[in-house]
BALOBA-1460 file (C-alpha; in Angstrom, 3 decimals):
// residues 255
<rec num="1" residu="m" x="0.126" y="0.185" z="-0.248"/>
<rec num="2" residu="p" x="1.270" y="3.254" z="-1.066"/>
<rec num="3" residu="g" x="2.243" y="5.514" z="1.674"/>
<rec num="4" residu="h" x="0.144" y="8.151" z="1.152"/>
<rec num="5" residu="s" x="-2.803" y="6.043" z="0.594"/>
<rec num="6" residu="t" x="-5.222" y="3.906" z="2.703"/>
<rec num="7" residu="w" x="-8.230" y="1.314" z="2.713"/>
<rec num="8" residu="f" x="-10.744" y="4.072" z="1.836"/>
<rec num="9" residu="t" x="-8.318" y="5.265" z="-0.907"/>
<rec num="10" residu="f" x="-9.193" y="2.301" z="-2.590"/>
<rec num="11" residu="l" x="-12.652" y="2.047" z="-1.864"/>
<rec num="12" residu="l" x="-12.986" y="5.554" z="-3.410"/>
<rec num="13" residu="a" x="-11.155" y="4.398" z="-6.519"/>
<rec num="14" residu="g" x="-13.998" y="2.623" z="-8.019"/>
<rec num="15" residu="l" x="-16.363" y="5.647" z="-7.829"/>
<rec num="16" residu="k" x="-12.832" y="7.709" z="-9.301"/>
<rec num="17" residu="d" x="-15.079" y="8.571" z="-12.488"/>
<rec num="18" residu="n" x="-18.378" y="10.177" z="-10.049"/>
<rec num="19" residu="l" x="-16.133" y="12.144" z="-7.866"/>
<rec num="20" residu="s" x="-13.774" y="13.588" z="-9.968"/>
<rec num="21" residu="r" x="-16.800" y="14.731" z="-11.981"/>
<rec num="22" residu="n" x="-17.990" y="16.387" z="-8.851"/>
<rec num="23" residu="a" x="-14.762" y="18.016" z="-7.458"/>
<rec num="24" residu="s" x="-14.578" y="19.674" z="-10.212"/>
<rec num="25" residu="l" x="-17.574" y="21.800" z="-9.785"/>
<rec num="26" residu="i" x="-16.659" y="22.511" z="-6.741"/>
<rec num="27" residu="g" x="-13.671" y="25.090" z="-8.231"/>
<rec num="28" residu="d" x="-10.354" y="25.858" z="-7.031"/>
<rec num="29" residu="s" x="-9.217" y="25.862" z="-3.066"/>
<rec num="30" residu="i" x="-8.938" y="29.146" z="-1.787"/>
<rec num="31" residu="i" x="-5.617" y="27.896" z="0.166"/>
<rec num="32" residu="n" x="-3.245" y="26.461" z="-2.753"/>
<rec num="33" residu="g" x="-5.361" y="27.700" z="-5.720"/>
<rec num="34" residu="r" x="-5.356" y="24.269" z="-7.070"/>
<rec num="35" residu="p" x="-9.113" y="22.640" z="-8.357"/>
<rec num="36" residu="p" x="-9.971" y="19.033" z="-5.810"/>
<rec num="37" residu="t" x="-9.487" y="15.754" z="-6.508"/>
<rec num="38" residu="w" x="-11.578" y="12.535" z="-6.554"/>
<rec num="39" residu="m" x="-8.676" y="11.970" z="-3.477"/>
<rec num="40" residu="s" x="-10.325" y="15.371" z="-1.720"/>
<rec num="41" residu="f" x="-13.225" y="13.318" z="-0.937"/>
<rec num="42" residu="e" x="-11.195" y="10.845" z="1.629"/>
<rec num="43" residu="p" x="-10.952" y="13.076" z="4.680"/>
<rec num="44" residu="i" x="-14.951" y="13.974" z="4.245"/>
<rec num="45" residu="v" x="-15.963" y="9.759" z="3.853"/>
<rec num="46" residu="a" x="-13.994" y="9.595" z="7.263"/>
<rec num="47" residu="a" x="-15.088" y="12.160" z="9.278"/>
<rec num="48" residu="l" x="-18.152" y="10.291" z="7.898"/>
<rec num="49" residu="f" x="-16.808" y="6.939" z="9.187"/>
<rec num="50" residu="v" x="-15.834" y="8.050" z="12.367"/>
<rec num="51" residu="a" x="-19.325" y="10.297" z="12.897"/>
<rec num="52" residu="v" x="-21.657" y="6.615" z="12.030"/>
<rec num="53" residu="v" x="-18.923" y="4.747" z="14.467"/>
<rec num="54" residu="v" x="-19.087" y="7.461" z="17.379"/>
<rec num="55" residu="l" x="-23.327" y="7.155" z="17.208"/>
<rec num="56" residu="i" x="-23.704" y="3.390" z="17.013"/>
<rec num="57" residu="l" x="-21.118" y="3.167" z="19.980"/>
<rec num="58" residu="a" x="-23.276" y="5.675" z="21.731"/>
<rec num="59" residu="t" x="-26.121" y="4.026" z="21.399"/>
<rec num="60" residu="m" x="-24.942" y="0.890" z="22.409"/>
<rec num="61" residu="a" x="-23.670" y="2.547" z="25.838"/>
<rec num="62" residu="g" x="-27.270" y="4.433" z="26.145"/>
<rec num="63" residu="v" x="-28.817" y="1.268" z="25.534"/>
<rec num="64" residu="r" x="-26.552" y="-0.253" z="28.944"/>
<rec num="65" residu="l" x="-27.139" y="2.988" z="30.462"/>
<rec num="66" residu="k" x="-31.247" y="2.847" z="30.478"/>
<rec num="67" residu="r" x="-30.553" y="-0.866" z="32.398"/>
<rec num="68" residu="l" x="-31.024" y="0.206" z="35.668"/>
<rec num="69" residu="d" x="-29.725" y="-3.470" z="37.020"/>
<rec num="70" residu="e" x="-26.569" y="-2.848" z="35.492"/>
<rec num="71" residu="m" x="-26.291" y="0.847" z="36.224"/>
<rec num="72" residu="v" x="-26.215" y="-0.069" z="40.193"/>
<rec num="73" residu="v" x="-22.879" y="-3.173" z="39.412"/>
<rec num="74" residu="p" x="-19.977" y="-1.781" z="37.983"/>
<rec num="75" residu="d" x="-18.443" y="-3.645" z="35.506"/>
<rec num="76" residu="d" x="-15.427" y="-5.770" z="36.946"/>
<rec num="77" residu="r" x="-13.370" y="-5.425" z="33.435"/>
<rec num="78" residu="l" x="-13.123" y="-2.216" z="30.920"/>
<rec num="79" residu="t" x="-16.401" y="-2.205" z="28.906"/>
<rec num="80" residu="l" x="-18.087" y="0.270" z="26.242"/>
<rec num="81" residu="r" x="-19.739" y="1.516" z="29.269"/>
<rec num="82" residu="t" x="-17.255" y="1.808" z="31.911"/>
<rec num="83" residu="f" x="-14.674" y="4.131" z="28.897"/>
<rec num="84" residu="m" x="-17.600" y="6.487" z="28.060"/>
<rec num="85" residu="e" x="-18.488" y="7.159" z="32.068"/>
<rec num="86" residu="i" x="-14.705" y="7.192" z="32.825"/>
<rec num="87" residu="f" x="-14.079" y="9.513" z="29.188"/>
<rec num="88" residu="l" x="-17.003" y="11.954" z="29.025"/>
<rec num="89" residu="g" x="-16.917" y="11.984" z="33.387"/>
<rec num="90" residu="y" x="-13.515" y="13.029" z="33.187"/>
<rec num="91" residu="f" x="-14.526" y="16.072" z="30.354"/>
<rec num="92" residu="y" x="-17.373" y="17.100" z="32.804"/>
<rec num="93" residu="d" x="-15.539" y="17.636" z="35.583"/>
<rec num="94" residu="l" x="-12.987" y="19.385" z="33.546"/>
<rec num="95" residu="a" x="-16.060" y="21.828" z="32.169"/>
<rec num="96" residu="k" x="-17.487" y="21.906" z="35.706"/>
<rec num="97" residu="s" x="-14.528" y="22.857" z="37.166"/>
<rec num="98" residu="m" x="-14.416" y="26.160" z="34.665"/>
<rec num="99" residu="m" x="-17.581" y="27.415" z="34.851"/>
<rec num="100" residu="g" x="-19.918" y="25.496" z="37.006"/>
<rec num="101" residu="s" x="-21.939" y="22.448" z="37.207"/>
<rec num="102" residu="e" x="-24.955" y="24.579" z="35.580"/>
<rec num="103" residu="r" x="-22.688" y="25.381" z="32.685"/>
<rec num="104" residu="a" x="-21.361" y="22.299" z="32.256"/>
<rec num="105" residu="k" x="-24.621" y="20.593" z="31.871"/>
<rec num="106" residu="k" x="-26.266" y="22.957" z="29.608"/>
<rec num="107" residu="y" x="-23.187" y="23.028" z="27.438"/>
<rec num="108" residu="f" x="-21.507" y="19.396" z="27.598"/>
<rec num="109" residu="p" x="-23.256" y="18.532" z="24.218"/>
<rec num="110" residu="v" x="-20.964" y="20.623" z="22.514"/>
<rec num="111" residu="i" x="-17.890" y="19.716" z="24.988"/>
<rec num="112" residu="g" x="-18.726" y="16.177" z="25.096"/>
<rec num="113" residu="a" x="-19.604" y="15.684" z="21.271"/>
<rec num="114" residu="s" x="-16.377" y="17.434" z="20.255"/>
<rec num="115" residu="a" x="-14.066" y="15.455" z="22.488"/>
<rec num="116" residu="i" x="-15.659" y="11.401" z="21.502"/>
<rec num="117" residu="f" x="-15.096" y="13.057" z="17.731"/>
<rec num="118" residu="v" x="-11.838" y="13.802" z="17.807"/>
<rec num="119" residu="f" x="-10.856" y="11.096" z="19.774"/>
<rec num="120" residu="f" x="-11.347" y="8.518" z="17.819"/>
<rec num="121" residu="s" x="-10.524" y="10.337" z="14.762"/>
<rec num="122" residu="n" x="-7.246" y="10.725" z="16.072"/>
<rec num="123" residu="v" x="-7.711" y="6.683" z="17.507"/>
<rec num="124" residu="m" x="-7.788" y="5.928" z="13.371"/>
<rec num="125" residu="a" x="-3.886" y="7.159" z="13.211"/>
<rec num="126" residu="l" x="-3.268" y="4.120" z="15.304"/>
<rec num="127" residu="l" x="-4.405" y="1.603" z="12.942"/>
<rec num="128" residu="p" x="-2.301" y="0.707" z="9.695"/>
<rec num="129" residu="g" x="-4.181" y="1.724" z="6.655"/>
<rec num="130" residu="m" x="-6.317" y="4.154" z="7.884"/>
<rec num="131" residu="p" x="-7.710" y="7.526" z="7.282"/>
<rec num="132" residu="v" x="-6.995" y="10.287" z="9.893"/>
<rec num="133" residu="a" x="-9.443" y="12.653" z="9.459"/>
<rec num="134" residu="t" x="-8.087" y="15.404" z="12.121"/>
<rec num="135" residu="s" x="-5.134" y="15.311" z="9.679"/>
<rec num="136" residu="n" x="-6.827" y="16.955" z="7.277"/>
<rec num="137" residu="l" x="-7.188" y="21.203" z="7.666"/>
<rec num="138" residu="n" x="-10.864" y="20.975" z="5.998"/>
<rec num="139" residu="i" x="-12.122" y="19.062" z="8.735"/>
<rec num="140" residu="t" x="-10.305" y="20.676" z="11.494"/>
<rec num="141" residu="l" x="-11.404" y="23.614" z="10.099"/>
<rec num="142" residu="g" x="-14.550" y="22.174" z="10.284"/>
<rec num="143" residu="c" x="-14.539" y="21.495" z="13.286"/>
<rec num="144" residu="a" x="-13.150" y="24.594" z="15.003"/>
<rec num="145" residu="l" x="-15.505" y="26.678" z="12.887"/>
<rec num="146" residu="v" x="-18.246" y="24.616" z="14.836"/>
<rec num="147" residu="v" x="-17.211" y="25.729" z="17.739"/>
<rec num="148" residu="f" x="-16.445" y="29.331" z="16.827"/>
<rec num="149" residu="v" x="-19.550" y="30.030" z="15.938"/>
<rec num="150" residu="l" x="-21.636" y="28.250" z="18.637"/>
<rec num="151" residu="f" x="-19.855" y="30.138" z="21.896"/>
<rec num="152" residu="n" x="-20.037" y="33.371" z="19.840"/>
<rec num="153" residu="a" x="-23.617" y="32.037" z="20.003"/>
<rec num="154" residu="y" x="-23.839" y="31.190" z="23.344"/>
<rec num="155" residu="g" x="-22.200" y="34.460" z="24.203"/>
<rec num="156" residu="l" x="-24.934" y="36.804" z="22.830"/>
<rec num="157" residu="k" x="-27.702" y="34.580" z="24.543"/>
<rec num="158" residu="v" x="-26.269" y="35.084" z="27.562"/>
<rec num="159" residu="n" x="-25.010" y="38.880" z="27.284"/>
<rec num="160" residu="g" x="-26.776" y="40.449" z="24.856"/>
<rec num="161" residu="w" x="-25.186" y="43.669" z="23.645"/>
<rec num="162" residu="n" x="-22.720" y="43.462" z="26.687"/>
<rec num="163" residu="y" x="-21.061" y="40.416" z="24.764"/>
<rec num="164" residu="i" x="-20.105" y="42.996" z="22.393"/>
<rec num="165" residu="k" x="-19.597" y="45.641" z="24.712"/>
<rec num="166" residu="h" x="-17.079" y="43.239" z="26.331"/>
<rec num="167" residu="l" x="-14.884" y="43.402" z="23.577"/>
<rec num="168" residu="a" x="-14.505" y="47.100" z="23.398"/>
<rec num="169" residu="g" x="-12.632" y="47.175" z="26.544"/>
<rec num="170" residu="p" x="-13.062" y="48.409" z="29.843"/>
<rec num="171" residu="a" x="-13.678" y="52.409" z="28.959"/>
<rec num="172" residu="w" x="-15.295" y="53.980" z="26.111"/>
<rec num="173" residu="y" x="-12.668" y="55.897" z="24.849"/>
<rec num="174" residu="l" x="-10.155" y="52.988" z="24.718"/>
<rec num="175" residu="a" x="-12.338" y="50.716" z="21.608"/>
<rec num="176" residu="w" x="-10.620" y="51.960" z="19.036"/>
<rec num="177" residu="l" x="-7.704" y="50.073" z="20.539"/>
<rec num="178" residu="v" x="-9.007" y="47.418" z="22.237"/>
<rec num="179" residu="l" x="-11.899" y="45.833" z="19.882"/>
<rec num="180" residu="p" x="-9.215" y="45.731" z="17.009"/>
<rec num="181" residu="i" x="-7.158" y="43.766" z="18.932"/>
<rec num="182" residu="e" x="-10.130" y="41.496" z="20.836"/>
<rec num="183" residu="l" x="-11.973" y="41.010" z="17.178"/>
<rec num="184" residu="i" x="-8.166" y="39.477" z="15.629"/>
<rec num="185" residu="s" x="-7.918" y="37.568" z="18.879"/>
<rec num="186" residu="l" x="-11.020" y="36.321" z="18.895"/>
<rec num="187" residu="c" x="-11.149" y="34.939" z="14.675"/>
<rec num="188" residu="v" x="-7.395" y="33.374" z="15.508"/>
<rec num="189" residu="r" x="-9.225" y="30.651" z="17.648"/>
<rec num="190" residu="p" x="-10.137" y="28.766" z="15.117"/>
<rec num="191" residu="i" x="-7.144" y="29.152" z="13.240"/>
<rec num="192" residu="t" x="-5.097" y="27.961" z="16.171"/>
<rec num="193" residu="l" x="-7.716" y="24.918" z="17.414"/>
<rec num="194" residu="s" x="-7.642" y="23.500" z="13.381"/>
<rec num="195" residu="v" x="-3.981" y="23.726" z="12.398"/>
<rec num="196" residu="r" x="-2.753" y="22.842" z="15.810"/>
<rec num="197" residu="l" x="-3.975" y="19.630" z="15.776"/>
<rec num="198" residu="m" x="-4.263" y="19.106" z="11.987"/>
<rec num="199" residu="l" x="-0.344" y="19.324" z="12.096"/>
<rec num="200" residu="n" x="0.156" y="17.151" z="15.102"/>
<rec num="201" residu="m" x="-2.174" y="14.419" z="13.836"/>
<rec num="202" residu="s" x="-0.895" y="14.418" z="10.563"/>
<rec num="203" residu="v" x="3.291" y="14.465" z="11.269"/>
<rec num="204" residu="d" x="2.027" y="11.561" z="14.126"/>
<rec num="205" residu="h" x="0.450" y="9.366" z="11.258"/>
<rec num="206" residu="l" x="3.681" y="9.977" z="8.621"/>
<rec num="207" residu="i" x="5.711" y="9.136" z="11.711"/>
<rec num="208" residu="l" x="4.203" y="5.832" z="12.455"/>
<rec num="209" residu="g" x="3.665" y="4.549" z="8.857"/>
<rec num="210" residu="i" x="7.251" y="5.525" z="7.854"/>
<rec num="211" residu="f" x="8.814" y="3.187" z="10.895"/>
<rec num="212" residu="v" x="5.824" y="0.720" z="10.191"/>
<rec num="213" residu="s" x="6.719" y="0.012" z="6.975"/>
<rec num="214" residu="l" x="10.842" y="-0.194" z="7.992"/>
<rec num="215" residu="l" x="10.369" y="-3.032" z="10.869"/>
<rec num="216" residu="a" x="6.733" y="-4.029" z="11.106"/>
<rec num="217" residu="l" x="7.284" y="-6.366" z="14.446"/>
<rec num="218" residu="v" x="10.214" y="-4.157" z="16.729"/>
<rec num="219" residu="i" x="10.303" y="-0.386" z="15.919"/>
<rec num="220" residu="p" x="6.440" y="0.562" z="15.902"/>
<rec num="221" residu="v" x="6.613" y="-1.015" z="19.738"/>
<rec num="222" residu="p" x="7.519" y="2.610" z="21.278"/>
<rec num="223" residu="l" x="6.036" y="4.913" z="18.631"/>
<rec num="224" residu="m" x="2.621" y="3.112" z="19.188"/>
<rec num="225" residu="v" x="3.240" y="4.283" z="22.860"/>
<rec num="226" residu="l" x="3.616" y="8.187" z="21.524"/>
<rec num="227" residu="g" x="0.935" y="7.794" z="19.385"/>
<rec num="228" residu="c" x="-1.690" y="7.362" z="22.165"/>
<rec num="229" residu="l" x="0.019" y="10.033" z="24.247"/>
<rec num="230" residu="i" x="-0.090" y="12.453" z="21.241"/>
<rec num="231" residu="v" x="-3.657" y="11.455" z="20.663"/>
<rec num="232" residu="l" x="-4.918" y="11.845" z="24.474"/>
<rec num="233" residu="i" x="-2.839" y="15.101" z="24.100"/>
<rec num="234" residu="q" x="-4.516" y="16.184" z="21.446"/>
<rec num="235" residu="t" x="-7.964" y="15.596" z="22.391"/>
<rec num="236" residu="l" x="-7.222" y="17.366" z="25.491"/>
<rec num="237" residu="v" x="-6.323" y="20.571" z="24.179"/>
<rec num="238" residu="f" x="-8.940" y="20.820" z="21.926"/>
<rec num="239" residu="t" x="-11.376" y="19.826" z="24.313"/>
<rec num="240" residu="l" x="-10.105" y="22.104" z="26.778"/>
<rec num="241" residu="l" x="-9.517" y="25.371" z="24.267"/>
<rec num="242" residu="t" x="-13.278" y="24.668" z="22.950"/>
<rec num="243" residu="t" x="-14.269" y="24.428" z="26.906"/>
<rec num="244" residu="i" x="-12.595" y="27.923" z="28.008"/>
<rec num="245" residu="y" x="-13.434" y="29.658" z="24.898"/>
<rec num="246" residu="i" x="-17.746" y="28.704" z="25.892"/>
<rec num="247" residu="s" x="-16.861" y="29.098" z="29.336"/>
<rec num="248" residu="l" x="-15.375" y="33.158" z="28.515"/>
<rec num="249" residu="a" x="-18.103" y="33.736" z="26.171"/>
<rec num="250" residu="t" x="-21.010" y="32.516" z="28.392"/>
<rec num="251" residu="e" x="-19.269" y="34.155" z="31.569"/>
<rec num="252" residu="h" x="-21.857" y="37.455" z="33.231"/>
<rec num="253" residu="e" x="-20.386" y="40.895" z="32.837"/>
<rec num="254" residu="h" x="-20.076" y="41.098" z="36.449"/>
<rec num="255" residu="h" x="-18.104" y="38.107" z="36.915"/>
C-alpha cells in the first residue's frame, strides 16, 4: 500500500470518475489555488465514518445506561459503558471546574461531542492503513468553525449587547485600540484550534507509517506508545480550548 494511500483510497477508487466530476464543480481551493481531485473526498468520508462509529457506540452505551440493574453494579473489566463513563466523566468534571455545574450541564453536549469525535478520529492514526480525518485541515477547520460559531452564539444569547461591549474594552475611549485587538484574537481562535490539531495528527500518522514500513514488529512498539499519548493530548487540548472559549463567552459581565 502506498504511503499516501489508505483502505478508503481503494474503496473510493471505484467511484473515481463520478467523484472527479463532482470535484470539478467545486472550483479551486482557497488555500493552494488548485482544483480538488477525487482523493479530496477521502477526509470527508473518513469523518463520516468516525461519526457513524461514534453514533453506534453511543447508542450501545446508552442502551446499557438505561438498564438500572446494570448501572448499579459496576463492570469488573473495561467495557464500552465504563469507557464512556470515564472518558466523558473526565471532560464533564473539567467543564464543571471552569464554568460551574449549571453551565457545564447546559453546554456539555457540544464539549462532549467535540471530545469524542476528535478522540476517535485521532485513534484512527494508530490503525495501519486507516485514514485520519483530523490530519486534514478541512476537517479540523470545520470542527473549529462549529465551535467558533457556537461559543459566539452562546455569548450573545447569555450576555446580549454586553458581549459585544466587552470586546471594546473597559472604557469607551479605548475602544479604537482594544476592539481591533479583541476581534483579531477572536478570529484567530478557530485557526489555532484547527492548525494545531491537523499538524500534530498528520505528523504523527506520517512518522508511524514510515517506521511501520521499516520494521513491522520491533520499532513501532515505542512509537505506538508515543502515538497514544499524542492522541490523548490532542483530544485534551482541543476540548480544553473549546471549554475555555465557551466559558469565557457565557461568563456574566459582573464576573
